[in-house]
C-alpha positions as semicolon CSV with decimal commas, in nm:
position;residue;x (nm);y (nm);z (nm)
1;M;1,930;6,316;-2,631
2;P;1,697;6,019;-2,785
3;T;1,377;6,049;-2,788
4;P;1,076;5,849;-2,816
5;T;0,999;6,032;-3,156
6;D;1,305;5,955;-3,344
7;A;1,481;5,649;-3,206
8;G;1,463;5,420;-2,901
9;Q;1,200;5,153;-2,955
10;K;1,336;4,785;-2,871
11;P;1,455;4,565;-3,188
12;A;1,167;4,285;-3,094
13;E;0,897;4,564;-3,143
14;A;1,097;4,694;-3,429
15;A;1,114;4,373;-3,580
16;K;0,747;4,299;-3,521
17;K;0,638;4,640;-3,676
18;S;0,901;4,577;-4,005
19;Q;0,681;4,255;-4,060
20;S;0,384;4,425;-4,031
21;D;0,517;4,671;-4,266
22;E;0,577;4,405;-4,542
23;V;0,249;4,418;-4,745
24;K;0,240;4,346;-5,097
25;F;0,224;4,621;-5,392
26;M;-0,104;4,635;-5,603
27;R;-0,022;4,774;-5,921
28;F;0,205;5,008;-6,110
29;V;0,128;5,340;-6,224
30;R;0,342;5,616;-6,389
31;A;0,303;6,026;-6,321
32;A;0,114;6,213;-6,526
33;A;0,238;6,481;-6,771
34;K;0,267;6,768;-6,513
35;G;0,438;6,550;-6,302
36;A;0,361;6,399;-5,926
37;K;0,452;6,502;-5,594
38;V;0,466;6,264;-5,324
39;R;0,412;6,384;-4,959
40;N;0,444;6,251;-4,628
41;I;0,044;6,222;-4,551
42;Y;-0,239;6,185;-4,756
43;D;-0,314;6,524;-4,747
44;A;-0,249;6,799;-4,994
45;Q;-0,083;6,989;-4,723
46;G;0,159;6,728;-4,655
47;V;0,486;6,776;-4,721
48;V;0,660;6,643;-5,016
49;V;0,930;6,389;-5,016
50;G;0,977;6,336;-5,356
51;N;0,909;6,482;-5,705
52;I;0,836;6,227;-5,989
53;P;0,899;6,334;-6,328
54;A;0,644;6,268;-6,592
55;E;0,605;5,912;-6,663
56;G;0,823;5,795;-6,368
57;L;0,748;5,455;-6,221
58;L;0,552;5,434;-5,912
59;A;0,458;5,087;-5,732
60;V;0,090;5,095;-5,563
61;Y;0,030;4,955;-5,190
62;G;-0,276;5,120;-5,115
63;E;-0,514;5,337;-5,170
64;R;-0,699;5,595;-4,930
65;A;-0,957;5,871;-5,008
66;G;-0,832;5,955;-5,352
67;W;-0,450;5,888;-5,275
68;L;-0,207;5,610;-5,332
69;E;0,039;5,467;-5,113
70;V;0,367;5,411;-5,332
71;E;0,718;5,376;-5,343
72;A;0,962;5,544;-5,593
73;P;1,256;5,311;-5,730
74;E;1,497;5,559;-5,652
75;G;1,406;5,641;-5,286
76;L;1,253;5,956;-5,123
77;Q;1,449;6,261;-5,006
78;V;1,409;6,236;-4,583
79;W;1,572;6,362;-4,275
80;V;1,708;6,180;-3,964
81;Y;1,870;6,335;-3,691
82;G;2,239;6,294;-3,690
83;E;2,239;6,102;-3,329
84;Y;2,137;5,811;-3,487
85;V;2,351;5,814;-3,785
86;R;2,772;5,743;-3,831
87;A;3,000;5,762;-4,139
88;T;3,122;5,486;-4,294
89;N;3,438;5,375;-4,480
90;D;3,229;5,430;-4,814
91;P;3,209;5,783;-4,908
92;G;2,871;5,945;-4,910
93;L;2,671;5,632;-4,722
94;L;2,558;5,648;-4,368
95;E;2,516;5,389;-4,098
96;I;2,196;5,405;-3,892
97;T;2,275;5,326;-3,559
98;G;1,954;5,314;-3,383
99;D;1,613;5,096;-3,401
100;N;1,270;5,277;-3,540
101;V;1,450;5,581;-3,610
102;H;1,201;5,827;-3,811
103;M;1,232;5,929;-4,148
104;R;1,100;6,313;-4,164
105;P;0,995;6,539;-4,441
106;L;1,168;6,825;-4,279
107;P;1,465;6,880;-4,049
108;S;1,221;6,910;-3,732
109;R;1,004;6,760;-3,468
110;E;0,744;6,952;-3,487
111;T;0,398;6,861;-3,576
112;D;0,434;6,947;-3,967
113;A;0,721;6,742;-4,004
114;M;0,527;6,425;-3,936
115;P;0,731;6,131;-4,009
116;L;0,650;5,842;-4,269
117;K;0,525;5,523;-4,183
118;Q;0,812;5,301;-4,181
119;A;1,138;5,340;-3,995
120;L;1,498;5,261;-4,046
121;R;1,673;4,971;-3,874
122;K;1,998;4,996;-3,706
123;G;2,273;4,851;-3,949
124;E;2,105;5,012;-4,251
125;K;2,289;5,220;-4,498
126;V;2,168;5,553;-4,670
127;R;2,305;5,755;-4,925
128;L;2,382;6,113;-4,759
129;I;2,249;6,410;-4,976
130;G;2,321;6,708;-4,742
131;R;2,311;6,860;-4,376
132;K;2,093;7,129;-4,239
133;D;2,408;7,308;-4,092
134;V;2,733;7,131;-4,152
135;A;2,919;7,390;-3,881
136;L;2,727;7,168;-3,605
137;D;2,857;6,813;-3,485
138;L;2,684;6,525;-3,676
139;S;2,538;6,406;-3,384
140;K;2,362;6,761;-3,318
141;D;2,280;6,815;-3,677
142;W;1,962;6,726;-3,935
143;V;2,093;6,490;-4,233
144;N;1,909;6,466;-4,544
145;V;1,947;6,111;-4,711
146;W;1,797;5,933;-4,958
147;S;1,515;5,657;-4,808
148;P;1,605;5,259;-4,835
149;V;1,378;5,056;-5,100
150;G;1,035;4,989;-4,967
151;T;0,985;5,341;-4,794
152;R;0,651;5,447;-4,930
153;A;0,463;5,764;-4,884
154;W;0,144;5,934;-5,055
155;V;0,053;6,042;-5,402
156;A;-0,241;6,204;-5,547
157;A;-0,448;5,968;-5,759
158;S;-0,515;6,254;-5,972
159;E;-0,110;6,300;-6,062
160;T;-0,060;5,979;-6,209
161;E;-0,206;5,748;-6,469
162;A;-0,218;5,389;-6,567
163;L;0,068;5,235;-6,738
164;P;0,035;5,214;-7,125
165;A;-0,168;4,854;-7,245
166;G;0,079;4,592;-7,276
167;S;0,325;4,719;-7,033
168;D;0,525;4,458;-6,844
169;G;0,501;4,667;-6,530
170;A;0,725;4,426;-6,294
171;A;0,991;4,458;-6,559
172;L;1,022;4,813;-6,596
173;W;0,995;4,847;-6,204
174;A;1,309;4,595;-6,135
175;A;1,479;4,785;-6,437
176;A;1,396;5,145;-6,269
177;V;1,536;5,000;-5,937
178;S;1,839;4,853;-6,067
179;R;1,934;5,175;-6,230
180;A;1,859;5,386;-5,931
181;R;2,032;5,168;-5,704
182;K;2,341;5,154;-5,951
183;L;2,356;5,531;-5,991
184;S;2,300;5,603;-5,599
185;G;2,556;5,329;-5,496
186;A;2,327;5,219;-5,220
187;T;2,334;4,910;-5,058
188;P;2,144;4,626;-5,187
189;A;1,757;4,613;-5,061
190;T;1,447;4,421;-5,135
191;S;1,218;4,551;-5,372
192;P;0,848;4,404;-5,495
193;T;0,825;4,194;-5,785
194;S;0,494;4,122;-5,981
195;D;0,418;3,814;-5,749
196;G;0,485;4,045;-5,429
197;K;0,778;3,817;-5,355
198;P;1,084;4,046;-5,266
199;V;1,408;4,054;-5,505
200;Q;1,760;4,189;-5,398
201;A;1,822;4,525;-5,639
202;A;2,166;4,570;-5,802
203;S;2,405;4,727;-5,542
204;G;2,603;4,918;-5,810
205;A;2,947;5,136;-5,792
206;Q;2,973;5,350;-5,520
207;E;3,030;5,741;-5,552
208;P;3,387;5,817;-5,614
209;R;3,539;5,998;-5,347
210;S;3,652;6,318;-5,511
211;V;3,299;6,363;-5,602
212;S;3,161;6,338;-5,238
213;E;3,446;6,570;-5,109
214;A;3,396;6,807;-5,376
215;L;3,015;6,811;-5,282
216;D;3,082;6,842;-4,881
217;V;3,331;7,141;-5,031
218;A;3,087;7,338;-5,211
219;D;2,784;7,249;-4,913
220;R;3,051;7,419;-4,677
221;K;3,058;7,718;-4,929
222;L;2,674;7,737;-4,973
223;A;2,651;7,726;-4,579
224;D;2,916;8,037;-4,534
225;A;2,736;8,220;-4,835
226;R;2,375;8,164;-4,640
227;A;2,537;8,252;-4,294
228;A;2,710;8,585;-4,450
229;A;2,374;8,703;-4,641
230;M;2,182;8,675;-4,308
231;K;2,484;8,887;-4,129
232;G;2,436;9,150;-4,395
233;S;2,763;9,076;-4,574
234;A;2,794;9,008;-4,930
235;P;2,791;8,637;-4,973
236;D;3,044;8,467;-5,220
237;I;2,759;8,310;-5,477
238;E;2,988;8,290;-5,766
239;G;3,226;8,079;-5,567
240;V;2,983;7,859;-5,433
241;R;2,812;7,809;-5,790
242;Q;3,164;7,729;-5,958
243;A;3,211;7,464;-5,662
244;Y;2,884;7,287;-5,747
245;Q;2,969;7,323;-6,133
246;G;3,306;7,160;-6,061
247;V;3,068;6,861;-5,901
248;L;2,874;6,849;-6,199
249;A;3,211;6,835;-6,414
250;M;3,320;6,523;-6,251
251;S;3,042;6,341;-6,420
252;P;2,886;6,242;-6,027
253;S;2,559;6,016;-6,031
254;E;2,193;6,078;-6,088
255;A;2,126;6,121;-5,747
256;V;2,438;6,363;-5,690
257;R;2,330;6,565;-6,006
258;S;1,988;6,617;-5,844
259;T;2,134;6,707;-5,537
260;V;2,344;6,981;-5,719
261;Q;2,055;7,117;-5,895
262;D;1,881;7,146;-5,577
263;R;2,163;7,320;-5,371
264;L;2,220;7,556;-5,700
265;R;1,813;7,644;-5,687
266;T;1,911;7,741;-5,299
267;C;2,218;7,949;-5,443
268;D;2,005;8,155;-5,653
269;A;1,766;8,216;-5,381
270;V;2,051;8,348;-5,160
271;A;2,137;8,538;-5,451
272;E;1,804;8,693;-5,494
273;L;1,781;8,759;-5,094
274;W;2,115;8,928;-5,097
275;A;2,021;9,136;-5,414
276;M;1,710;9,242;-5,235
277;T;1,888;9,312;-4,928
278;V;2,137;9,563;-5,121
279;Q;1,844;9,727;-5,289
280;L;1,676;9,742;-4,935
281;E;2,020;9,938;-4,801
282;D;2,049;10,144;-5,120
283;A;1,668;10,279;-5,099
284;K;1,738;10,331;-4,729
285;T;2,026;10,531;-4,781
286;T;1,906;10,750;-5,053
287;N;1,579;10,783;-4,847
288;A;1,830;10,900;-4,542
289;A;2,001;11,153;-4,767
290;L;1,710;11,277;-4,936
291;Q;1,590;11,322;-4,558
292;K;1,906;11,520;-4,465
293;Q;1,872;11,731;-4,807
294;R;1,514;11,827;-4,699
295;E;1,612;11,931;-4,316
296;D;1,909;12,137;-4,455
297;E;1,728;12,319;-4,691
298;F;1,416;12,373;-4,428
299;K;1,677;12,493;-4,182
300;K;1,850;12,712;-4,450
301;A;1,513;12,879;-4,542
302;T;1,438;12,914;-4,209
303;E;1,761;13,114;-4,138
304;R;1,740;13,323;-4,443
305;L;1,379;13,388;-4,377
306;S;1,437;13,508;-4,020
307;P;1,763;13,485;-3,833
308;D;1,627;13,647;-3,563
309;A;1,289;13,486;-3,383
310;R;1,137;13,847;-3,315
311;F;1,055;13,892;-3,693
312;D;0,844;13,693;-3,935
313;G;1,146;13,805;-4,188
314;R;1,474;14,011;-4,187
315;G;1,656;14,120;-4,510
316;W;1,767;14,391;-4,695
317;L;1,495;14,587;-4,833
318;T;1,528;14,662;-5,260
319;K;1,288;14,711;-5,558
320;R;1,274;14,454;-5,842
321;N;1,131;14,441;-6,187
322;Y;0,882;14,132;-6,269
323;I;0,744;14,037;-6,637
324;G;0,396;14,133;-6,600
325;A;0,414;14,339;-6,311
326;D;0,254;14,684;-6,362
327;A;0,533;14,864;-6,111
328;P;0,856;14,724;-5,948
329;V;0,786;14,518;-5,651
330;Y;0,958;14,546;-5,298
331;V;1,163;14,258;-5,227
332;L;1,357;14,122;-4,904
333;V;1,708;14,011;-4,991
334;F;1,951;13,774;-4,792
335;G;2,262;13,714;-4,937
336;N;2,172;13,635;-5,309
337;D;1,854;13,525;-5,278
338;V;1,515;13,678;-5,260
339;I;1,318;13,544;-4,950
340;A;1,019;13,748;-4,924
341;E;0,819;14,026;-5,129
342;V;0,668;14,287;-4,891
343;R;0,391;14,537;-4,914
344;C;0,200;14,764;-4,683
345;T;-0,181;14,787;-4,753
346;S;-0,265;14,955;-4,463
347;G;-0,016;15,271;-4,537
348;R;0,108;15,258;-4,194
349;F;0,476;15,249;-4,373
350;D;0,600;15,396;-4,704
351;L;0,837;15,130;-4,839
352;E;1,045;15,349;-5,026
353;D;1,178;15,483;-4,684
354;F;1,326;15,160;-4,624
355;V;1,470;15,058;-4,923
356;D;1,861;14,992;-4,917
357;C;1,810;14,936;-4,524
358;E;1,824;14,606;-4,338
359;I;1,517;14,541;-4,180
360;G;1,289;14,302;-3,993
361;F;0,937;14,276;-4,010
362;N;0,628;14,100;-3,898
363;G;0,294;14,017;-4,102
364;T;0,071;13,803;-4,245
365;Q;0,168;13,599;-4,566
366;A;-0,046;13,691;-4,841
367;S;0,067;13,450;-5,090
368;G;0,283;13,186;-5,160
369;P;0,593;13,132;-5,383
370;T;0,556;13,093;-5,780
371;R;0,814;12,899;-5,990
372;S;0,897;13,023;-6,356
373;A;1,079;12,862;-6,603
374;Q;1,216;13,180;-6,730
375;P;1,563;13,262;-6,576
376;G;1,504;13,522;-6,256
377;Q;1,134;13,529;-6,246
378;S;1,040;13,273;-5,979
379;R;0,893;13,475;-5,686
380;A;0,890;13,444;-5,309
381;A;0,626;13,445;-5,067
382;S;0,427;13,788;-5,027
383;Y;0,369;13,933;-4,677
384;D;0,163;14,253;-4,597
385;V;0,392;14,406;-4,307
386;S;0,230;14,556;-4,009
387;R;0,564;14,597;-3,823
388;I;0,899;14,743;-3,946
389;E;1,252;14,760;-3,761
390;V;1,541;14,894;-3,903
391;I;1,836;14,686;-3,827
392;A;2,139;14,840;-4,044
393;L;2,203;15,093;-4,315
394;R;2,345;15,012;-4,653
395;A;2,462;15,371;-4,687
396;A;2,357;15,727;-4,586
397;K;1,977;15,821;-4,667
398;K;1,954;16,187;-4,873
399;N;1,684;16,392;-4,775
């Protein structure tokens, strides 16, 4: 539905507003050595709508608290709601269908997506960069486009520098605008000159239909890959990269090449996210397996120690010699495992009488198990028994 935030202003009001926006530029500057970021508002928290490379030219229209209101020759990357655009017969070009259509830095109407000062007018044509969700109908999706000539935003003055002495800023600007519009294939628009009067920028050739179609296919592949990753399925990252490399192989315009590079960075981010997801799932699987192993070992040890809840331990009593021990040690064996060493310090039981018997005992643990690097020398926990019950005899005892 149309809203006052993105369209709906009366044509007369829009015309009046556009006239007030036609202010003269002040001078030309260029981006400093580290480049410059053009933002939607004059604040460091503003959203970036243009990344200007080092020495990139900018036309300055005003200044405010350390910020410059500027125009970039190639335009700015902005978002408009699809309800206010329609496709044209020119591949890659969209026509604006409403007056005073906002250009936003993000595909959102939230407060962090404050629109630029200028608005689009009915009948203007803009170059398509991409869409937020190609699975949606165009009228219900957000569309990323290059802003028309004359669109202004803000850059920190500290990120710019004056042109070299003797530079003809007007000539440089005219050449930059002509070059940018020829590469983008945008429709004619006005641009400032040295005396503040507008001139027509060159129209240039349109993007070949095959490039536009190839870019659309690649964008759909990227959207599918992102959707697959979000659903936990392996995305076809390599297929997406190949699709975009195919676009670059067609020698597209600089605007499309820049778009493809942005998409490839998004592709890398999706690949990184998927790799992290796989690692996390592998870690979960490994941890689950270790937990299961620990539980099984604990259950097995518990069963070996005392299959009968009446006893602290149960098994066949025998004797074993250990290195360093002065005498054989009485041990309780279950299967092939020594599950406990036993002794009776109270003298109540003579353990020799129970050798070769399956017994159950109760008592207190005297010491924990110890491990040895020598085979057969690791020792089980030691118990001081206070009660013994004979369960079975291995063979008849001799008197």
